[in-house]
C-alpha positions as CSV (number, residue, x, y, z in Angstrom):
1,M,232.2,54.8,221.5
2,A,232.4,51.0,221.7
3,V,231.2,48.7,218.8
4,L,229.9,45.2,219.7
5,H,229.1,42.3,217.5
6,S,226.8,39.3,217.8
7,K,225.5,36.5,215.6
8,D,222.5,35.6,217.8
9,L,221.6,38.8,219.7
10,V,222.6,37.1,223.0
11,N,226.3,36.5,222.9
12,W,228.3,39.6,222.2
13,R,232.0,40.6,221.8
14,M,233.7,44.0,221.6
15,I,235.3,44.5,218.2
16,G,236.4,48.1,218.2
17,H,235.8,51.8,218.9
18,V,234.6,54.6,216.7
19,V,236.7,57.4,218.3
20,K,240.5,56.9,218.2
21,D,241.3,60.2,220.0
22,L,238.8,61.6,222.5
23,T,240.3,65.0,222.2
24,N,238.7,65.2,218.8
25,I,235.5,65.6,220.7
26,G,236.9,68.4,222.9
27,P,239.9,69.4,225.2
28,E,238.1,68.4,228.4
29,Y,238.7,64.7,227.6
30,K,242.5,65.2,227.6
31,Y,244.7,63.7,230.4
32,D,245.5,67.2,231.8
33,R,241.8,68.0,232.4
34,M,239.8,64.7,232.7
35,N,236.6,66.6,233.1
36,R,234.0,64.6,231.3
37,Y,232.7,62.0,233.7
38,G,229.1,61.3,232.8
39,R,229.2,63.9,230.0
40,G,230.8,61.9,227.1
41,V,228.9,60.0,224.4
42,W,225.2,59.7,225.0
43,A,223.1,57.1,223.3
44,G,224.6,56.9,219.9
45,A,223.0,55.1,216.9
46,I,224.6,52.8,214.3
47,R,223.0,52.2,210.9
48,F,224.0,50.5,207.6
49,H,223.5,52.6,204.5
50,Q,225.1,52.7,201.0
51,N,227.4,49.8,201.9
52,K,228.8,51.6,205.0
53,Y,228.2,51.7,208.7
54,W,227.2,55.1,210.0
55,V,227.5,56.2,213.7
56,Y,226.0,59.4,215.1
57,F,226.2,60.6,218.7
58,F,225.7,63.6,220.8
59,T,227.7,64.7,223.8
60,P,225.7,67.1,226.0
61,D,228.3,69.9,225.9
62,E,230.1,69.6,222.5
63,G,227.2,68.6,220.2
64,L,226.7,66.2,217.4
65,F,229.4,64.0,215.8
66,M,229.4,61.3,213.1
67,S,231.7,58.8,211.4
68,T,231.5,56.0,208.9
69,A,233.3,52.7,208.2
70,V,233.1,49.9,205.6
71,D,233.9,47.4,208.3
72,P,232.6,48.0,211.8
73,V,235.9,46.7,213.2
74,G,237.4,49.8,211.6
75,P,239.1,51.8,210.6
76,W,236.5,54.5,211.1
77,E,236.7,57.8,209.3
78,P,238.1,60.7,211.3
79,L,235.3,62.1,213.6
80,H,233.3,64.8,211.9
81,H,231.7,67.5,214.1
82,V,228.3,68.0,212.6
83,W,226.9,70.6,215.0
84,A,228.5,72.5,217.9
85,I,225.6,72.7,220.3
86,S,224.8,71.9,223.9
87,G,221.7,70.4,225.5
88,W,220.9,67.8,222.8
89,D,221.0,64.0,223.0
90,D,219.7,60.6,221.6
91,G,220.0,61.3,217.9
92,C,219.3,58.7,215.1
93,P,219.6,58.8,211.3
94,F,217.1,57.4,208.9
95,W,217.2,57.1,205.1
96,D,213.9,56.8,203.3
97,D,213.2,54.7,200.2
98,D,214.0,57.7,197.9
99,G,217.5,58.0,199.5
100,Q,216.6,61.2,201.5
101,G,218.2,61.1,204.9
102,Y,216.6,62.3,208.1
103,F,217.8,62.8,211.6
104,V,215.7,62.8,214.8
105,A,217.0,64.1,218.2
106,T,215.9,65.5,221.6
107,N,216.6,69.0,222.8
108,F,216.6,68.1,226.5
109,A,217.6,71.6,227.5
110,N,214.4,72.9,225.9
111,N,211.7,70.9,227.7
112,Y,212.6,67.7,225.8
113,H,211.3,68.8,222.4
114,I,212.0,66.2,219.7
115,H,213.2,67.6,216.3
116,L,213.3,66.1,212.9
117,F,215.9,67.4,210.3
118,K,216.7,66.4,206.8
119,L,220.3,65.3,206.2
120,S,222.6,66.5,203.5
121,E,223.2,64.0,200.7
122,D,226.6,63.0,202.2
123,G,225.1,62.6,205.7
124,R,227.6,65.0,207.2
125,E,225.3,68.0,207.8
126,L,221.9,68.8,209.2
127,L,219.7,71.0,206.9
128,H,218.6,73.4,209.7
129,N,216.0,75.1,207.5
130,T,214.0,71.8,207.6
131,D,213.9,71.7,211.4
132,T,210.5,70.4,212.6
133,I,209.3,69.6,216.1
134,I,207.4,66.3,215.9
135,H,206.9,65.5,219.6
136,Q,207.2,66.7,223.1
137,Y,206.6,65.1,226.5
138,K,208.3,65.0,229.8
139,G,211.7,63.2,229.4
140,S,211.1,62.3,225.7
141,E,214.3,60.8,224.3
142,A,215.8,57.4,223.1
143,N,214.7,58.3,219.6
144,K,214.7,55.8,216.6
145,L,213.0,56.0,213.2
146,Y,211.8,53.1,211.1
147,K,209.8,52.5,207.9
148,I,208.1,49.1,208.1
149,N,205.6,48.0,205.4
150,G,205.3,51.6,204.1
151,V,204.5,53.0,207.6
152,Y,206.8,55.4,209.5
153,Y,207.4,54.4,213.1
154,F,208.9,56.8,215.6
155,F,210.2,55.0,218.8
156,H,211.0,56.9,222.0
157,S,210.7,56.7,225.7
158,E,209.3,59.3,228.2
159,V,208.5,59.7,231.9
160,R,204.9,59.2,232.9
161,H,203.2,59.0,236.3
162,E,201.7,55.5,236.5
163,E,200.5,53.5,239.5
164,G,201.6,56.3,241.9
165,V,205.2,56.6,240.7
166,D,207.1,58.2,237.8
167,V,208.4,55.6,235.4
168,R,210.1,55.7,232.1
169,V,207.7,54.3,229.5
170,V,208.4,52.9,226.0
171,M,206.2,54.6,223.3
172,M,205.7,54.4,219.6
173,L,204.2,56.9,217.1
174,R,203.2,55.9,213.6
175,A,202.1,57.7,210.5
176,T,201.8,57.3,206.7
177,H,203.9,60.5,206.3
178,I,207.2,61.1,208.0
179,Y,206.0,64.5,209.3
180,G,202.7,63.0,210.6
181,P,200.1,63.3,211.8
182,Y,201.2,60.6,214.2
183,E,199.1,58.3,216.4
184,E,200.6,57.1,219.7
185,K,200.8,53.8,221.6
186,E,202.5,52.4,224.7
187,L,204.5,49.2,223.9
188,I,205.2,47.7,227.3
189,H,204.0,48.3,230.8
190,T,206.6,49.5,233.2
191,H,205.9,49.3,237.0
192,G,209.0,50.8,238.4
193,K,212.7,50.1,238.5
194,E,212.4,47.5,241.4
195,V,209.7,45.6,239.5
196,D,210.8,45.3,235.9
197,R,214.0,47.4,235.7
198,E,212.5,49.8,233.2
199,P,213.5,48.6,229.7
200,N,213.6,51.8,227.7
201,Q,216.5,53.0,225.5
202,G,217.0,50.6,222.6
203,G,215.7,49.5,219.3
204,L,213.8,47.0,217.2
205,V,215.7,44.2,215.3
206,Q,214.3,41.7,212.8
207,T,216.1,38.4,212.2
208,V,216.5,36.9,208.7
209,D,213.7,34.5,209.7
210,G,211.3,37.4,210.1
211,D,211.2,37.4,214.0
212,W,211.2,40.7,215.8
213,Y,213.0,41.6,219.0
214,F,213.6,44.6,221.2
215,I,217.1,45.2,222.5
216,S,217.1,47.6,225.5
217,H,219.1,48.5,228.6
218,Q,217.8,48.5,232.1
219,G,217.2,51.8,233.8
220,I,217.7,50.7,237.3
221,G,221.1,52.2,237.8
222,G,222.7,49.4,239.8
223,W,226.5,48.9,240.3
224,E,226.7,46.8,237.2
225,G,225.5,49.7,235.1
226,R,222.8,49.5,232.4
227,T,222.7,45.9,231.4
228,L,221.0,44.6,228.3
229,H,217.6,43.1,227.8
230,L,216.5,41.1,224.8
231,L,212.7,41.0,224.6
232,P,210.4,39.3,222.1
233,V,208.2,41.5,219.9
234,T,204.9,40.5,218.2
235,W,202.8,42.7,215.9
236,T,199.1,43.3,216.4
237,H,197.0,45.6,214.2
238,G,200.2,47.2,212.9
239,W,201.7,47.9,216.3
240,P,204.7,46.1,217.9
241,I,204.1,44.7,221.3
242,I,207.1,44.2,223.5
243,G,207.2,41.2,225.9
244,D,204.0,39.2,226.6
245,D,200.5,40.6,226.3
246,T,199.2,38.3,229.0
247,D,196.0,40.3,229.7
248,G,195.2,41.1,226.1
249,D,195.2,44.8,226.5
250,G,197.5,45.3,223.6
251,I,200.5,46.4,225.8
252,G,203.3,44.0,226.7
253,E,204.6,42.9,230.1
254,M,208.2,42.2,231.0
255,V,209.5,38.6,230.4
256,W,212.6,37.2,232.1
257,G,213.7,34.4,229.9
258,G,213.3,32.8,226.5
259,N,215.0,31.0,223.6
260,T,218.1,32.3,221.8
261,P,216.8,33.8,218.6
262,I,219.4,32.1,216.4
263,N,220.9,28.8,217.4
264,G,224.3,27.3,216.7
265,Y,226.7,29.9,218.1
266,P,228.8,29.5,221.2
267,V,228.3,31.2,224.5
268,K,230.6,34.2,224.9
269,V,231.7,36.1,228.0
270,L,232.7,39.7,227.3
271,A,235.3,39.8,230.1
272,S,238.6,38.8,228.5
273,N,242.1,37.6,229.4
274,D,245.2,39.3,228.1
275,D,248.9,38.2,227.9
276,F,249.8,41.5,226.1
277,D,251.4,39.6,223.3
278,H,250.1,42.0,220.6
279,E,251.4,45.3,219.5
280,V,247.9,46.9,219.8
281,L,245.5,46.8,222.7
282,E,242.5,44.4,222.4
283,P,239.2,46.2,222.0
284,Y,237.8,45.2,225.4
285,W,240.3,47.6,227.0
286,E,239.2,51.2,227.5
287,W,241.2,54.2,228.8
288,N,239.9,56.5,231.5
289,H,239.9,59.7,229.4
290,Q,242.4,60.2,226.6
291,P,245.7,58.6,227.6
292,R,249.2,60.0,227.5
293,A,250.7,58.3,224.5
294,D,254.2,58.5,225.8
295,K,253.4,56.8,229.1
296,W,252.5,53.3,228.0
297,S,253.8,50.7,225.6
298,L,253.3,47.2,224.3
299,V,256.5,47.0,222.4
300,E,259.2,48.3,224.8
301,R,259.1,44.9,226.5
302,P,257.4,42.4,224.2
303,G,254.8,40.3,226.1
304,Y,254.1,43.0,228.7
305,L,252.1,46.2,229.1
306,R,254.4,48.9,230.4
307,L,252.7,51.7,232.2
308,Y,254.9,54.6,233.1
309,A,254.0,56.6,236.2
310,C,252.8,60.2,235.8
311,Q,251.6,62.7,238.3
312,P,247.9,63.1,239.0
313,I,246.3,66.4,238.2
314,E,245.4,66.7,241.9
315,K,247.5,64.9,244.5
316,D,245.6,62.1,246.3
317,N,242.7,62.3,243.9
318,F,242.4,59.0,242.2
319,F,240.0,60.3,239.5
320,T,242.8,62.5,238.2
321,V,245.2,59.7,237.6
322,C,245.8,59.4,233.9
323,N,246.3,56.2,231.9
324,I,244.0,54.0,233.9
325,L,243.2,51.0,231.7
326,S,240.0,49.1,232.5
327,Q,237.3,46.6,231.6
328,R,233.7,46.5,232.6
329,A,233.0,44.6,235.8
330,F,230.1,42.1,235.3
331,R,227.4,41.1,237.7
332,T,227.6,37.3,237.8
333,I,227.6,34.9,240.8
334,Y,231.4,34.8,240.8
335,N,234.1,37.1,239.3
336,E,237.8,36.8,239.8
337,V,240.5,39.0,238.2
338,T,244.2,38.3,238.7
339,A,247.0,40.5,237.5
340,K,250.6,39.5,237.4
341,I,252.8,42.5,237.6
342,E,256.5,43.3,237.6
343,I,257.5,46.1,240.0
344,G,261.3,46.2,239.6
345,G,261.1,49.5,237.7
346,M,259.3,51.4,240.4
347,A,260.6,54.7,241.7
348,D,260.1,56.6,245.0
349,G,256.7,58.2,245.2
350,Q,255.2,55.7,242.8
351,E,252.1,53.6,243.3
352,A,250.9,50.8,241.0
353,G,248.3,48.1,241.1
354,I,244.7,47.2,240.3
355,C,241.5,49.1,241.0
356,H,237.8,49.3,241.0
357,F,236.2,52.6,240.2
358,A,232.9,54.3,239.2
359,Q,231.5,57.0,241.4
360,T,233.7,55.7,244.2
361,Y,237.0,53.8,244.0
362,C,239.1,51.2,245.8
363,T,242.6,50.0,245.0
364,I,245.2,47.4,246.0
365,G,248.8,48.2,245.0
366,V,252.4,48.8,245.8
367,R,253.8,52.1,247.1
368,Q,257.5,52.8,247.0
369,Q,259.2,55.2,249.3
370,N,262.9,55.5,250.2
371,G,263.6,52.5,248.1
372,T,261.1,50.3,250.1
373,R,258.0,48.9,248.5
374,I,254.9,48.3,250.8
375,L,251.5,46.8,250.0
376,K,248.7,49.4,250.1
377,F,244.9,49.3,250.2
378,N,243.0,52.5,249.6
379,H,239.2,53.0,249.8
380,L,238.3,56.6,249.1
381,G,241.4,57.8,251.0
382,A,241.0,55.3,253.9
383,I,244.4,53.5,253.7
384,V,245.6,50.2,255.1
385,W,249.3,49.4,254.9
386,G,250.5,45.9,254.4
387,P,253.9,44.1,254.5
388,E,257.1,45.2,252.9
389,L,257.6,43.5,249.5
390,T,261.1,42.3,248.6
391,G,260.5,40.6,245.3
392,N,260.0,42.1,241.9
393,T,256.9,40.0,241.0
394,L,253.5,40.3,242.6
395,W,250.1,38.9,241.9
396,L,247.0,41.0,242.8
397,R,243.5,39.6,242.8
398,S,240.0,41.0,243.0
399,V,237.0,38.7,243.8
400,W,233.4,39.8,243.9
401,N,229.9,38.2,243.9
402,I,226.5,39.0,242.4
403,D,225.9,41.6,245.1
404,G,229.0,43.5,244.1
405,I,230.9,42.8,247.4
406,N,234.6,42.9,246.5
407,R,237.6,41.5,248.4
408,F,241.3,42.1,247.4
409,E,244.0,39.4,247.7
410,Y,247.7,39.3,247.0
411,S,250.4,36.7,246.4
412,V,254.2,36.7,246.1
413,D,254.4,33.2,244.5
414,G,251.2,33.0,242.4
415,D,249.9,30.0,244.4
416,H,249.1,31.2,247.9
417,F,246.8,34.3,248.1
418,T,246.2,36.3,251.2
419,S,243.2,38.6,251.7
420,F,244.0,42.2,252.3
421,G,242.0,45.3,253.1
422,D,238.3,45.7,253.8
423,A,235.3,44.6,251.8
424,Y,234.3,47.1,249.1
425,Q,230.8,47.6,247.7
426,L,231.0,48.2,243.9
427,S,229.1,51.3,242.8
428,W,227.1,52.9,240.0
429,G,228.6,56.0,238.5
430,H,228.0,58.5,235.8
431,Y,225.5,56.4,233.8
432,R,227.7,53.3,233.8
433,G,228.8,50.5,236.1
434,D,231.9,49.6,238.0
435,R,235.2,49.2,236.1
436,I,238.0,46.9,237.0
437,G,241.4,48.0,235.8
438,I,245.2,48.8,236.2
439,Y,246.7,52.0,237.4
440,C,250.1,53.5,237.8
441,C,251.0,57.0,239.2
442,N,253.6,59.0,241.1
443,S,252.6,61.8,243.4
444,E,256.1,63.3,243.5
445,S,257.7,63.0,240.0
446,E,257.3,61.5,236.5
447,E,259.5,58.6,237.5
448,G,259.0,54.8,237.5
449,Y,257.0,52.2,235.7
450,M,255.1,48.9,236.1
451,D,255.1,46.0,233.7
452,V,251.9,43.9,233.5
453,D,252.6,40.4,232.4
454,R,249.0,39.0,232.5
455,F,245.5,40.1,233.3
456,Y,243.0,37.2,233.7
457,Y,239.3,37.7,234.2
458,E,237.3,34.6,235.2
459,A,233.5,35.2,235.3
460,A,230.8,32.7,236.0
461,G,230.4,30.7,232.8
462,S,234.0,31.4,231.5
463,L,236.9,29.0,231.3
464,Q,238.8,28.2,234.5
465,V,242.2,29.8,234.0
466,K,245.0,30.3,236.4
467,C,247.4,33.3,236.2
468,R,250.9,31.9,236.7
C-alpha cells in the first residue's frame, strides 16, 4: 500500500508504505505461496482526521483493513483487520461535523450494492447494525464521501451504455442528509477508452487558494498501468463539473493539458537511482509478494544489495521466484535502466539478472552451471544463450520507448554495450503496469548470491546519469 506525496498535485514522490508485512493480510502473500496477483489491495482511501492519517482498504478475499499514522512517511500502526469478508471493494471513511464517522463501500459480489455504515468512535470497527444500502447500479464502485458547504456529496463511478458502447462513467449524488434522498448527476462525458482513457477512480481536491481538481486514473489498461490524470473542476449550481463544459450541457469533457495548480516546485521523476548506501530500502522499491527476510541484505556488504538465491516454488516458473525487487516502468519517450552487478558469489544452478514482468515476463541474466557462467535471455521460456562470462562484474541494461518495446543490452566494462535477445513488448497485468526489477534464484539448491552495486533509471526528463 504505497503512499505518495506532492506539493503541487503534478510532481509526486513515493515516501513509504502502510503495510510492513503482507502476511498480516493473509498467508497467500507469503513467499511460499505467492498467490495474490491481482487480488491484493484494491482502491484504498487516505484521510486526515484528529491529527492523524487514516488508511482503509479492502482486498477481495481477506476483507477490510485499516491503519493510522501521525506522519504519512510512517511508522504506520500495525494493520488492523476490521472485517473478514470477501467480495467487497473501494471503501472510504468520512467524519461528519459532529465527529461521527461513516464508511461507504461496494459489495461487488452482490450486484454492486453500495453500503453506508457508521464507524465506531475509534474508527476501528464498522457498526453493522447501521448498514444501509444507498445506491446500486451496474459496476458502481470508486466510492468517496464529502461534505461541502453543508451538502453531502457521494462520488462513484459506474458502467453505462453510451454511444453504442459500455463505458465507465463518473457520477455524483448529493443530499442535505447523509442517508438521502439523493439526486444524481454525471460529471464528465466518457466516450470510450480509446477516446478519453476513461477517467474514473479518484477524488476531489481543493487547494489552499480555493481551486478544485479531480485526481483520477486512466481505465485504458495499457502496459504502463493506470496512469494519473489531473483535471480542473468548476462548480455550477452546486455541482462539480470535471474538465471543460464546452457545449454548456453541464457535463464536462476531457482536457489534455493545463497549468500546474501550485507553482514554485521542481519537476520530479518517480523513477529513482540507488547506490544501496543505506541500511534500509528506499520507498520506491517494492517486493513481489512478501520477501524471505533471510535472503537479502543491505549490511552484509555495505554499499551493495545482496540477494541470495532461493528455489522457486515451481521450477522454471518465473512468477514463483521469491525476492524479486522492482520499480514501476514508466511510459515516456525514452527509458534506460542500467544495473551493475557482482557475480563472483554465484553457485551452480543459480541465475541472476534484471527483468520486466507483469502478466508476461522477460529477463536478461547470468546462469551458472558446472562452474561456468553464461549470459541468458528468457522470454516466457523462449531462451537465447549468450557468451561465457569470465569476469565477476557485469552491467545489464534495459531500454524501452513510449510504445513499450524493450531491448536488453550487456557490458563487461561499463562502456561498451551489446544488444542481446529479441525485442520484448511490455505488458499490462493484474490491474497494474509493467515492473522493471532485479531477480536471483537457483533451481537446484539454496546456494549462491548476487551483489547489486548500482541501479540507475534514466527516464525522459530526468538527469543524464552513467552507471560506472
